[in-house]
C-alpha positions as CSV (number, residue, x, y, z in Angstrom):
1,X,-68.3,188.0,-29.2
2,X,-70.7,189.0,-32.5
3,X,-71.8,192.5,-32.9
4,X,-74.6,194.4,-35.2
5,X,-75.2,197.9,-36.0
6,X,-78.6,198.8,-34.9
7,X,-80.2,202.2,-35.3
8,X,-76.1,203.2,-36.4
9,X,-74.7,202.0,-33.3
10,X,-73.0,198.9,-32.6
11,X,-75.0,195.8,-30.1
12,X,-73.6,192.4,-28.4
13,X,-75.9,190.1,-30.3
14,X,-76.7,187.8,-27.7
15,X,-77.4,184.7,-29.6
16,X,-75.6,183.1,-33.1
17,X,-78.9,182.2,-33.7
18,X,-80.7,185.7,-33.4
19,X,-77.7,187.0,-35.4
20,X,-77.8,184.3,-38.4
21,X,-81.5,185.0,-38.4
22,X,-81.3,188.3,-38.5
23,X,-77.5,188.9,-40.9
24,X,-79.4,189.0,-44.0
25,X,-81.4,192.0,-43.0
26,X,-78.5,193.9,-42.2
27,X,-77.9,194.4,-46.0
28,X,-80.9,195.9,-47.9
29,X,-83.8,194.1,-47.2
30,X,-86.4,196.7,-45.4
31,X,-89.8,196.4,-45.0
32,X,-91.9,199.1,-43.3
33,X,-95.0,198.4,-40.8
34,X,-98.3,200.0,-42.3
35,X,-100.5,202.2,-39.8
36,X,-102.4,199.0,-39.8
37,X,-99.6,196.5,-38.3
38,X,-99.2,195.0,-41.8
39,X,-95.8,194.8,-43.8
40,X,-94.5,193.3,-47.1
41,X,-91.9,190.4,-47.3
42,X,-89.2,191.7,-49.3
43,X,-89.8,188.8,-52.6
44,X,-86.4,187.8,-52.2
45,X,-87.9,185.9,-48.9
46,X,-91.0,185.4,-50.4
47,X,-89.2,183.3,-53.5
48,X,-86.7,181.8,-51.0
49,X,-89.3,180.4,-48.6
50,X,-91.6,179.6,-51.5
51,X,-94.8,181.6,-49.4
52,X,-97.6,182.3,-51.8
53,X,-100.9,184.5,-51.6
54,X,-103.2,183.7,-49.1
55,X,-100.8,181.7,-47.3
56,X,-101.3,181.8,-43.3
57,X,-98.1,182.4,-40.8
58,X,-98.0,182.1,-37.6
59,X,-95.6,184.4,-35.2
60,X,-93.5,183.0,-32.1
61,X,-93.9,185.6,-29.2
62,X,-91.5,184.0,-27.3
63,X,-88.3,184.5,-29.4
64,X,-86.7,188.3,-29.4
65,X,-86.4,188.8,-32.8
66,X,-89.3,188.7,-35.4
67,X,-90.0,184.8,-36.0
68,X,-93.1,183.4,-38.5
69,X,-93.5,180.2,-39.6
70,X,-96.1,178.4,-42.1
71,X,-99.3,177.5,-40.1
72,X,-99.1,173.1,-41.2
73,X,-103.0,172.2,-42.6
74,X,-103.1,168.9,-41.5
75,X,-106.6,168.3,-42.4
76,X,-105.7,169.5,-46.5
77,X,-102.9,166.5,-45.9
78,X,-104.6,164.2,-44.9
79,X,-107.0,164.6,-47.4
80,X,-104.9,163.0,-49.6
81,X,-104.0,160.2,-47.8
82,X,-105.0,157.2,-49.6
83,X,-105.7,159.0,-52.7
84,X,-103.4,156.6,-55.2
85,X,-104.0,153.2,-53.7
86,X,-105.9,152.0,-56.6
87,X,-103.7,153.3,-59.4
88,X,-101.0,152.1,-57.4
89,X,-102.2,148.5,-56.6
90,X,-99.4,145.6,-56.4
91,X,-96.3,148.1,-56.1
92,X,-93.8,148.1,-54.0
93,X,-93.1,151.4,-52.7
94,X,-89.5,151.6,-54.5
95,X,-91.6,151.1,-57.7
96,X,-94.0,153.3,-57.2
97,X,-91.7,156.0,-56.0
98,X,-89.4,155.3,-58.7
99,X,-93.0,156.2,-61.3
100,X,-93.7,159.0,-59.7
101,X,-90.2,160.6,-59.2
102,X,-89.9,159.6,-62.6
103,X,-85.9,157.9,-61.4
104,X,-85.0,155.3,-59.7
105,X,-85.6,155.2,-56.0
106,X,-83.7,152.5,-53.9
107,X,-85.1,152.0,-50.3
108,X,-82.5,151.7,-47.3
109,X,-83.0,148.4,-45.7
């Protein structure tokens, strides 16, 4: 059984996932909701999750805790498809990856 402290009292955590995702927030990371419903995500969390200003987050209303995910912009990802086809023409995938990563890459067969 896992317990957490909330508002000066102990309560049982209903799932391990809930405990693990809320664990860091019980040790000094807090945020205050403004009158407009806004919060500032603590810098440590922004850095860990590599969140940038202007980035869009999607909230999951089905969880019993606050859960947000980055919105994946499929249009932006598809826009870069094929951008290197002329620059890397005639190279195998291994050679192309080795050049772009700056180290030897071996693909599994």
